[in-house]
C-alpha angles and dihedrals in degrees: 000000000000123000095250092055091045090051091051091051093050091049091050092052092047092052091047091051091050091050092049091051091051092050092048092050092048091047091051092049092046094049096050097070089044090056092045090050090051091052091048092051091048091051091050090053098045105024132078129053124291095253089059091047092052091048091047091051091045089220135089112204109216125191123211138151097246090206101080108091128218091022100048130348143135111265127211090281090055089248124137108259141167141074096307091046092053091048090050093049092049093047092048089048090054091050088053096245140101123251126239115195122215114193123205143132115297094243091059097050097084095048089048092051091049091048087056094244087123135039096205144355118231102171110115091284107174116226107239134164091244093053091046088063090067105021139041120228138205121228112291114279097189141017118212129195113220121210138175113264122202138161116285092249094048112106097158098082120057102134140029093263089064090066091082111119092004135111114245124193123215140163113272113250093005128133086247090062091050091048093052094047100040103033113015101039095054091045100042103035132236121351133143121256116204116191130212136193094221139022099241093059091054091048091049090054091047092050090049092048095246090125128029100222146343134200126232143123124278095236089063096044105045099073092045093048091047094049095047104031094234114180097225136123143193115244136195129356124321108284094205144340125234132201119211124207139179109270124214136164119287122273098028103128094156092053093046092049091050092049090050091049090052094048091047092049090050091054095044096052095041097249091119093054090049091054092044094051091045092061105028104029094232144069117275116259113264 
């Protein structure tokens, strides 16, 4: 190898090395904004509170049973209707978004909310200490009186103590089920608890004599009884009263505050009373 050829080779390698360095620098410079953009997009997708996310999406996904007339049910047009549905629409309106209803069995609503398939539950979910351990709630938007319901010809059951040795129907996963198991059963003694996924099924069994009693509130029962001609009645004094609230995932103070503001505004301007009278035919209890 002569010196001239060796010099040419060295110059060629030097030029190649310089070009490689330039390419690497340009690549690094070019990739930095891309990475930054990626991080920004991820932050936009995962950051921010849930109220902001709902407003950004323009939709609030609300879970409810859709089988609990007059609170929530599918009307003749297969649209979600009822007291809860009207409350949900008005709340969403005041948040500046639309509402999207997701119908499923009551026992599946909390898991769906926690899995982020829902933004809120507005389905007569009673506010309880146990539920507050895993969910956050708005202020109550309704108070319901719960009574014992039996067949018209049943004169044996008029109070909770009469449940002993009987079969009592109740909604699966409801506060009423928890109440029967944790409070009534230890106090009264042995009786059988039969659970149902919807109210109408429990009332059909009651009407047919397959269960001895159920517990529920009269607002919920009247339209079902009227539509089906069930021969059942409420007996005794109210055994308890429940307050239902809007349930959301834990640690969402901004969303809870916005929901409370919406509910307060509805009550202050009379919208709440209008909705209540529409479905129950009377003014809400003060």
